[in-house]
C-alpha positions in Angstrom: 0.3 0.1 -0.1 1.4 3.3 -1.2 0.5 6.5 -0.4 0.0 9.6 -2.6 1.0 12.7 -1.5 -2.6 14.1 -0.9 -3.1 11.1 0.9 -0.3 11.5 2.9 -0.8 15.7 3.3 -4.4 14.3 4.8 -3.0 11.6 7.6 -0.7 13.9 8.1 -3.1 16.6 9.3 -5.5 14.0 11.5 -2.7 13.2 13.2 -1.4 16.6 14.2 -3.7 16.8 17.3 -2.7 13.1 18.4 -0.4 12.3 21.1 2.1 9.2 21.2 0.1 6.1 21.9 3.1 3.9 22.1 7.0 4.7 22.8 9.5 2.1 21.7 12.2 2.5 24.6 15.8 1.1 24.1 15.4 -2.6 24.4 13.8 -2.0 20.9 11.3 -3.8 19.5 10.3 -6.8 21.9 7.2 -9.0 22.2 5.2 -6.7 24.1 5.5 -3.7 22.3 4.9 -5.8 19.2 1.1 -6.5 20.1 0.7 -3.2 21.7 1.9 -2.1 18.1 -0.7 -4.1 16.8 -3.4 -3.5 19.3 -3.3 0.0 18.6 -3.1 0.0 14.8 -5.9 -2.2 14.9 -8.0 0.2 17.6 -7.2 3.3 15.7 -5.6 2.9 12.0 -3.5 6.3 12.4 -1.1 6.8 15.2 2.3 8.5 16.7 4.6 6.5 17.9 7.8 7.7 20.0 11.5 6.5 19.5 13.5 7.5 22.8 17.0 6.3 20.8 18.8 9.7 20.5 20.7 8.4 17.5 18.6 9.4 14.3 19.7 6.4 12.0 18.7 4.1 14.9 15.5 5.4 15.4 15.4 5.5 11.7 15.7 1.6 12.2 13.3 1.3 14.7 10.5 2.9 12.4 11.3 0.5 9.6 11.3 -2.7 11.7 8.2 -1.6 13.4 6.7 -0.4 10.0 7.5 -4.2 8.4 6.1 -6.5 10.9 3.1 -4.9 11.4 2.2 -4.3 8.1 1.8 -0.6 8.7 2.8 2.4 6.3 5.0 5.3 7.5 3.3 8.9 7.1 5.9 10.7 8.5 8.7 11.4 10.7 9.3 14.4 12.8 12.3 14.1 15.2 11.4 11.1 17.4 8.0 10.7 16.6 6.5 8.7 13.5 3.0 8.4 12.1 2.0 5.2 11.1 -1.0 4.2 9.0 -2.4 0.6 9.1 -6.6 0.0 8.0 -8.3 -2.0 10.3 -10.2 -4.8 9.1 -13.0 -4.1 11.0 -12.8 -0.6 12.2 -14.3 0.1 15.5 -15.8 3.9 14.9 -15.5 5.3 18.6 -11.7 4.4 18.2 -10.6 5.0 15.0 -9.1 8.3 14.2 -9.6 7.9 10.8 -13.5 7.4 11.5 -14.0 10.8 14.0 -12.9 13.2 11.4 
């Protein structure tokens, strides 16, 4: 799933007011964190993830790993925060960040 420039712009606008729901610490992408990413993406579809690493390349690797392992699409990275998107199979209208707009 590749996003067009217009779609990215739309998703960035939606994500602007969101708070990070998952934080990646020094241990990287553990199994528990993987499960939390899966739950957050299934519930919210569009989420922010904060990566605690101070090394830019390491942050990018962790974000890429998170996208690859969850099947999410990277919308944007600003500093230590990444915006990820994965459409839910059965969206929950009360929790989805895409359905509330």
